[in-house]
C-alpha positions as CSV (number, residue, x, y, z in Angstrom):
1,M,-4.2,-79.9,74.2
2,T,-4.9,-81.9,77.5
3,E,-5.8,-85.5,76.4
4,S,-7.2,-88.1,78.6
5,A,-9.2,-91.4,78.2
6,Y,-12.0,-88.7,78.5
7,I,-10.3,-85.9,76.6
8,R,-10.0,-86.6,72.6
9,D,-8.7,-84.1,70.0
10,V,-10.4,-85.1,66.9
11,T,-10.1,-85.1,62.9
12,T,-12.7,-85.5,60.5
13,D,-11.6,-89.2,59.6
14,Q,-12.0,-90.4,63.1
15,F,-15.4,-88.2,63.9
16,D,-17.2,-91.1,63.0
17,A,-15.2,-93.1,65.5
18,E,-14.6,-91.1,68.4
19,V,-18.2,-89.0,68.6
20,V,-21.0,-90.9,66.4
21,Q,-20.2,-94.6,67.3
22,R,-18.1,-94.6,70.4
23,S,-21.5,-92.3,71.0
24,L,-23.8,-95.1,71.7
25,K,-22.0,-95.9,73.8
26,G,-22.0,-93.2,75.9
27,P,-22.6,-89.6,75.8
28,V,-20.1,-87.4,73.6
29,L,-19.9,-83.9,74.1
30,V,-17.5,-81.8,70.8
31,D,-16.3,-78.7,71.4
32,F,-16.0,-76.9,68.1
33,W,-12.8,-74.6,68.6
34,A,-10.5,-72.7,67.1
35,P,-6.6,-71.5,68.3
36,W,-7.2,-68.0,67.7
37,C,-10.5,-67.8,69.6
38,G,-10.6,-65.9,73.1
39,P,-13.5,-67.5,74.4
40,C,-12.4,-71.1,73.4
41,Q,-9.5,-70.8,75.1
42,Q,-11.4,-69.8,78.2
43,L,-13.9,-72.8,77.8
44,I,-11.8,-75.6,76.4
45,P,-10.4,-75.7,80.8
46,V,-13.9,-76.4,82.3
47,L,-14.7,-78.9,79.6
48,E,-11.3,-80.7,80.2
49,K,-12.3,-80.4,84.3
50,L,-15.8,-81.0,83.9
51,A,-14.8,-84.7,82.0
52,E,-12.2,-85.2,84.5
53,D,-14.1,-84.8,87.6
54,Y,-17.7,-86.5,85.5
55,N,-15.3,-89.9,85.2
56,G,-16.3,-90.5,82.0
57,A,-19.8,-90.2,82.6
58,F,-19.2,-88.5,79.2
59,V,-16.6,-88.3,76.3
60,L,-15.2,-84.3,75.7
61,T,-14.1,-85.0,71.2
62,K,-12.1,-81.4,70.2
63,V,-12.6,-80.1,66.8
64,N,-10.2,-78.0,65.4
65,V,-12.3,-76.0,62.7
66,D,-8.9,-74.6,61.4
67,T,-7.6,-77.5,60.5
68,E,-10.6,-79.7,60.2
69,Q,-12.6,-76.8,58.0
70,Q,-14.7,-79.7,55.7
71,L,-16.1,-81.3,58.8
72,A,-16.9,-77.6,60.2
73,V,-18.8,-76.8,57.2
74,A,-20.7,-80.8,56.5
75,L,-21.9,-79.5,60.8
76,Q,-22.9,-76.7,59.5
77,I,-21.1,-74.7,62.4
78,K,-21.6,-71.3,62.0
79,S,-19.1,-69.6,64.9
80,V,-16.5,-71.0,67.8
81,P,-16.9,-72.2,70.2
82,T,-19.9,-74.2,69.9
83,V,-20.3,-77.0,72.0
84,M,-22.8,-80.4,70.7
85,L,-24.3,-83.3,72.5
86,V,-24.3,-86.2,71.2
87,K,-25.8,-89.9,72.8
88,D,-27.0,-92.8,71.1
89,G,-25.7,-92.1,67.7
90,Q,-28.0,-89.0,67.3
91,L,-27.2,-84.8,67.8
92,V,-29.1,-83.8,71.3
93,D,-28.5,-81.0,71.9
94,G,-25.6,-78.2,71.9
95,F,-25.0,-74.8,73.1
96,P,-22.8,-71.5,71.4
97,G,-20.0,-69.3,73.2
98,A,-18.2,-69.8,76.4
99,L,-20.7,-70.7,79.5
100,P,-19.3,-70.9,83.1
101,E,-18.7,-74.0,85.1
102,S,-22.5,-74.1,86.7
103,Q,-24.0,-73.4,83.0
104,V,-22.3,-75.9,81.4
105,R,-22.8,-78.6,84.6
106,E,-26.7,-77.6,84.5
107,F,-26.9,-78.3,80.9
108,L,-25.3,-81.2,81.5
109,A,-27.6,-82.4,84.6
110,H,-30.4,-81.3,81.9
111,H,-29.8,-84.4,79.3
112,G,-29.2,-86.9,82.6
113,V,-25.4,-86.9,82.1
114,V,-24.4,-87.1,85.6
115,P,-21.1,-87.6,87.4
116,A,-19.8,-91.2,87.6
117,E,-18.1,-92.6,91.2
118,A,-14.4,-93.3,89.3
119,A,-14.8,-97.2,91.2
120,E,-17.4,-97.7,89.2
121,V,-16.1,-96.6,85.5
122,A,-13.1,-98.5,86.6
123,E,-15.1,-102.1,87.6
124,E,-14.4,-104.4,85.0
125,V,-17.7,-106.0,84.1
126,Q,-17.5,-109.9,84.8
127,L,-17.8,-112.2,82.0
128,E,-21.1,-114.2,81.8
129,P,-20.3,-117.8,82.7
130,E,-21.2,-120.2,79.9
131,P,-23.9,-121.7,80.5
132,P,-25.1,-125.4,82.3
133,A,-26.1,-128.7,80.5
134,D,-29.6,-128.6,81.6
135,P,-31.0,-125.1,82.3
136,A,-34.0,-126.3,84.1
137,D,-31.3,-128.1,87.3
138,E,-29.5,-124.4,86.8
139,V,-33.0,-122.2,87.7
140,A,-33.6,-125.0,90.6
141,R,-30.0,-124.7,92.1
142,L,-30.0,-120.8,91.9
143,A,-34.1,-120.5,93.4
144,A,-32.8,-122.6,96.1
145,A,-29.9,-119.9,96.6
146,I,-31.7,-117.1,97.1
147,E,-34.0,-118.9,99.7
148,A,-30.9,-119.2,101.6
149,E,-29.4,-115.6,100.8
150,P,-32.5,-113.7,99.4
151,D,-31.0,-109.7,99.7
152,K,-27.7,-111.5,96.6
153,Q,-28.6,-109.6,94.3
154,E,-26.2,-111.2,91.4
155,L,-27.9,-114.3,92.4
156,K,-31.6,-112.6,90.6
157,L,-29.4,-111.5,87.5
158,D,-28.0,-115.3,87.3
159,L,-32.2,-116.7,87.6
160,A,-33.7,-114.4,85.5
161,L,-31.3,-115.1,82.7
162,A,-31.7,-119.2,83.0
163,L,-35.2,-118.5,83.3
164,L,-35.2,-116.5,80.2
165,R,-33.6,-120.2,78.3
166,I,-36.0,-122.2,79.5
167,G,-38.8,-119.3,78.1
168,E,-40.3,-118.6,81.3
169,S,-39.9,-115.2,80.1
170,D,-42.9,-113.3,82.8
171,Q,-40.9,-114.4,85.5
172,A,-37.5,-113.4,84.0
173,R,-38.4,-109.8,83.1
174,T,-40.3,-109.7,87.4
175,L,-36.5,-110.4,88.7
176,L,-34.9,-108.4,86.2
177,D,-37.0,-105.6,86.8
178,S,-36.2,-106.2,90.8
179,L,-32.6,-105.5,90.7
180,S,-30.9,-102.9,92.0
181,A,-29.6,-99.9,89.9
182,D,-26.1,-100.7,89.7
183,L,-27.4,-105.0,88.3
184,A,-29.9,-103.3,86.3
185,A,-26.9,-101.5,84.0
186,D,-25.3,-104.6,83.6
187,D,-24.3,-105.8,79.9
188,R,-26.3,-108.9,80.9
189,A,-29.3,-107.7,82.4
190,K,-29.1,-105.2,79.2
191,R,-29.8,-107.9,76.8
192,A,-31.9,-109.8,78.6
193,H,-34.9,-107.1,78.4
194,A,-33.7,-106.5,75.1
195,Q,-34.9,-110.5,74.4
196,L,-38.0,-109.6,76.5
197,D,-38.8,-106.2,74.8
198,F,-38.1,-108.4,71.4
199,A,-40.2,-111.7,72.5
200,S,-43.3,-109.2,73.7
201,A,-43.1,-106.7,70.3
202,L,-44.0,-110.4,68.5
203,K,-46.7,-111.6,70.6
204,D,-49.6,-111.8,68.6
205,A,-47.7,-110.6,65.3
206,P,-48.6,-112.0,61.8
207,P,-46.3,-114.9,60.3
208,A,-43.0,-114.3,58.8
209,G,-44.6,-115.1,55.0
210,E,-47.4,-112.3,55.4
211,L,-45.3,-109.5,57.1
212,E,-43.0,-110.1,53.9
213,R,-46.4,-110.0,51.6
214,R,-47.7,-106.8,53.2
215,L,-44.3,-105.2,52.2
216,Q,-43.9,-106.4,48.9
217,A,-47.8,-104.7,48.6
218,D,-46.8,-101.3,50.5
219,P,-42.5,-100.9,51.2
220,D,-43.6,-98.3,53.4
221,D,-45.3,-100.5,55.9
222,H,-43.0,-99.6,58.6
223,A,-44.8,-101.5,61.3
224,A,-44.7,-104.8,59.0
225,R,-41.0,-103.7,58.6
226,R,-40.7,-103.4,62.5
227,L,-41.5,-106.9,63.1
228,L,-39.7,-108.6,60.2
229,G,-37.2,-107.7,61.1
230,I,-37.5,-109.0,65.0
231,G,-38.6,-112.1,63.6
232,L,-35.4,-112.6,61.9
233,I,-33.1,-111.9,64.4
234,V,-35.1,-114.2,67.6
235,A,-34.7,-116.5,64.7
236,G,-31.5,-116.6,64.3
237,Q,-31.1,-114.8,61.0
238,N,-29.6,-111.6,62.6
239,E,-27.9,-110.3,59.1
240,A,-31.5,-110.8,57.8
241,G,-33.2,-109.0,60.4
242,L,-30.4,-106.2,60.1
243,V,-31.4,-105.4,56.7
244,Q,-35.1,-104.5,57.4
245,L,-34.6,-102.8,60.4
246,L,-31.7,-100.5,58.8
247,E,-34.3,-99.8,55.7
248,L,-36.5,-99.0,58.1
249,L,-34.1,-96.4,59.6
250,R,-33.1,-94.9,56.6
251,R,-37.4,-95.1,55.8
252,D,-37.9,-92.8,58.6
253,R,-35.7,-92.3,61.5
254,D,-38.5,-90.9,63.6
255,W,-41.4,-93.4,62.4
256,S,-43.2,-94.0,65.7
257,G,-41.1,-91.9,68.4
258,G,-37.5,-93.3,67.0
259,L,-39.0,-96.8,67.1
260,P,-36.5,-97.6,64.6
261,R,-33.5,-96.8,66.0
262,K,-34.6,-98.0,69.1
263,A,-35.3,-101.3,67.2
264,L,-31.4,-101.4,65.8
265,L,-30.2,-100.5,69.2
266,A,-32.1,-103.4,71.0
267,A,-30.6,-105.6,68.5
268,F,-27.3,-104.1,69.1
269,Q,-27.6,-106.0,72.5
270,V,-29.8,-109.1,71.5
271,I,-26.7,-110.1,68.5
272,D,-24.0,-111.8,70.1
273,D,-20.8,-111.0,66.9
274,P,-19.2,-108.1,67.4
275,D,-18.2,-107.7,63.8
276,M,-21.5,-107.4,62.6
277,V,-22.6,-105.2,65.1
278,S,-20.1,-102.8,64.3
279,G,-20.8,-103.2,60.7
280,A,-24.4,-102.4,61.7
281,R,-24.0,-99.6,64.0
282,R,-21.1,-97.7,61.4
283,Q,-24.4,-98.6,58.8
284,M,-26.1,-96.4,61.1
285,A,-24.7,-93.7,62.1
286,S,-24.1,-92.9,58.4
287,I,-27.8,-92.6,57.6
288,L,-28.1,-90.8,60.6
289,F,-24.8,-87.9,60.3
């Protein structure tokens, strides 16, 4: 079986890391197959070709149901081949049987999965420079630089981040919203958007003490729990905030159009602690699956 940067053979023990957690970073297509299955042997080359053609727009993981029977039973796989699409830690859609390449492409396109340019995938994300000693001076410097080079999009992102550091949220959001598509996908831009969304959610929110009293009176006051979790993270109490947001997900994952999951994904962008985020991702995955 072919294995590459975009193709994995996955066992039961690897499923959480290679499928659930990996899907939090990008789409994962899971192919449940068996060596004796004729249609499986027809479908696998199609999926492997698409994984390479799409240059990492999705990762293909293959599960042999003969050797991973426990996993197949747990996921209620009734027949092979069965293909599932997992995004953001959740099963999105799937299909049974061996579809032709054109129909698999249509399936992926329906869920927003389109081929990536090889250069885009290979490009390294630049590290954010250390913030200057005086953020206000940096804002002035970047504003002057943009006036001299108005078409240089990188300067707009730098200025948006500098404005965010001095509390100019509205100006920062305006700049972020004007970024080109490639810069809007930059990790720094995503983090800034998440910070702005958290700040917006807390606008006119009750004090933390009142939110805690509401939860004591009604543990299923989901609105209060969400605001409390977000407020704790904004205040730098990341672990306590994650506890609240994970509990919200545990109580009602589908509340208000999936707000618990969205709040957690935003928190993962905001919190600059890889170990803490990794642990919370695992807890999130265990709740969802």
